[in-house]
C-alpha positions in Angstrom: 209.9 170.6 0.6 210.8 170.8 4.3 208.0 173.4 4.7 205.5 171.0 3.2 206.7 168.2 5.4 206.4 170.4 8.4 202.9 171.5 7.4 201.9 167.8 6.7 203.1 166.8 10.1 201.5 169.8 11.8 198.1 168.9 10.1 198.6 165.1 11.1 199.2 166.3 14.7 196.1 168.5 14.6 194.0 165.7 13.1 195.3 163.4 15.9 194.5 166.0 18.5 190.9 166.5 17.0 190.5 162.8 17.0 191.7 162.5 20.5 189.4 165.3 21.5 186.4 163.8 19.8 187.3 160.4 21.5 187.6 162.1 24.9 184.2 163.9 24.3 182.7 160.6 23.2 184.1 158.8 26.4 182.9 161.7 28.6 179.3 161.4 27.1 179.4 157.6 27.5 180.6 158.0 31.1 177.7 160.5 31.8 175.1 158.0 30.2 176.4 155.2 32.4 176.4 157.3 35.6 172.8 158.2 34.7 172.0 154.5 34.1 173.7 153.7 37.5 171.6 156.3 39.3 168.3 154.9 37.7 169.3 151.2 38.8 170.0 152.4 42.3 166.7 154.3 42.5 164.8 151.3 41.2 166.7 149.1 43.8 165.6 151.5 46.6 162.1 151.6 45.5 162.0 147.7 45.2 163.3 147.5 48.8 160.7 150.1 49.9 157.9 148.1 48.4 159.1 144.8 49.7 159.4 146.3 53.2 155.8 147.6 52.9 154.4 144.3 51.6 156.2 142.4 54.5 155.0 144.9 57.0 151.4 144.5 55.7 151.7 140.8 55.6 153.0 140.7 59.3 150.2 143.2 60.3 147.4 141.0 59.0 149.0 137.7 59.4 146.3 136.4 61.8 143.4 137.4 59.6 142.6 134.0 58.2 142.6 132.5 61.7 140.3 135.1 63.0 137.9 134.8 60.2 137.6 131.1 60.7 136.8 131.7 64.5 134.0 134.2 63.8 131.3 131.5 63.0 132.3 129.7 66.3 131.8 133.1 68.1 128.4 133.3 66.4 127.4 129.9 67.4 128.4 130.6 71.1 126.2 133.8 71.1 123.3 131.6 69.7 123.7 129.1 72.5 124.0 131.8 75.2 120.7 133.4 74.0 118.9 130.2 74.8 119.6 131.0 78.5 116.9 133.6 78.3 114.1 131.1 77.7 113.7 129.8 81.3 115.6 126.5 80.9 116.3 124.0 83.6 118.9 124.6 86.1 121.1 122.0 84.7 121.1 123.5 81.1 121.5 127.0 82.6 124.7 125.7 84.4 125.9 124.2 81.2 125.3 127.5 79.4 127.2 129.3 82.2 130.2 127.4 81.0 129.6 128.4 77.5 129.4 132.0 78.7 132.9 131.7 80.3 134.4 130.2 77.1 132.7 132.9 75.0 134.2 135.5 77.4 137.6 134.1 76.8 137.0 134.1 73.1 136.1 137.7 73.1 139.1 138.5 75.4 141.6 136.8 72.8 139.8 138.8 69.9 140.2 142.1 71.8 143.9 141.4 72.4 144.3 140.8 68.8 142.7 144.1 67.9 139.5 142.6 66.6 136.5 144.8 67.3 132.7 144.5 66.7 131.2 146.8 64.2 128.6 149.0 65.9 125.5 149.1 63.9 122.1 149.2 65.5 120.5 152.6 65.6 123.3 154.1 63.5 123.1 155.3 59.9 123.7 152.6 57.3 127.3 152.7 56.0 128.1 150.4 53.1 131.8 150.4 54.2 130.9 148.5 57.4 127.3 147.2 56.8 125.7 144.8 54.3 121.9 145.4 54.0 120.1 142.1 53.5 116.6 143.2 54.6 114.8 146.6 54.4 111.7 147.5 56.4 109.6 150.5 57.0 109.5 151.9 60.5 107.7 155.3 60.8 109.3 156.1 64.1 112.9 155.9 62.9 114.7 158.0 60.2 115.4 156.6 56.8 118.7 154.8 56.3 119.0 153.7 60.0 119.9 150.2 60.9 116.9 148.6 62.6 118.5 145.3 63.5 121.7 143.4 63.2 121.3 139.9 61.9 124.9 138.9 62.0 127.7 140.9 63.8 130.4 142.5 61.7 134.0 142.7 62.8 137.1 144.9 62.3 140.6 143.6 62.4 142.9 146.4 63.2 141.8 148.9 60.6 140.3 146.5 58.0 136.8 145.1 57.8 137.1 141.3 57.9 133.3 140.8 57.9 130.6 143.5 57.4 127.6 143.5 59.7 124.5 141.9 58.1 121.8 144.4 58.9 118.1 145.2 58.4 117.7 148.8 57.4 114.8 151.3 57.5 113.4 152.4 54.1 
């Protein structure tokens, strides 16, 4: 009887040990899953921070773009007014246009300081990334696909096209 009691107790102890081992194994697996989840969350947080920093950096880099875009028609109008000086106008109007030229020069200087550059086009091969073809014309003296005339200047702001050049292209 005592032998049976001892065997029963031994079996009970073994069962408890097995249950404890199973419980420990289960807890270890659970801990491993939680560690993995934690690592994923940390990685997601780091990726989120990096993306946010890139967005803010891009936003700050091009923060003045809207203001510059709104100034471009003003620059175009100054250039049209300055071209009038070539038409043998009276001295009074020429002096007036000289003031326009000074203001235009100041505008161009401000644009240059803000990394705004004119897109070169005339005489170069047409590039749809920088030019917008609005007219085509046939000129036998020039190769096909070359810009014959710039109808409206295009501009780059830092490394981004803010207005493509409107051009006449040779067929």
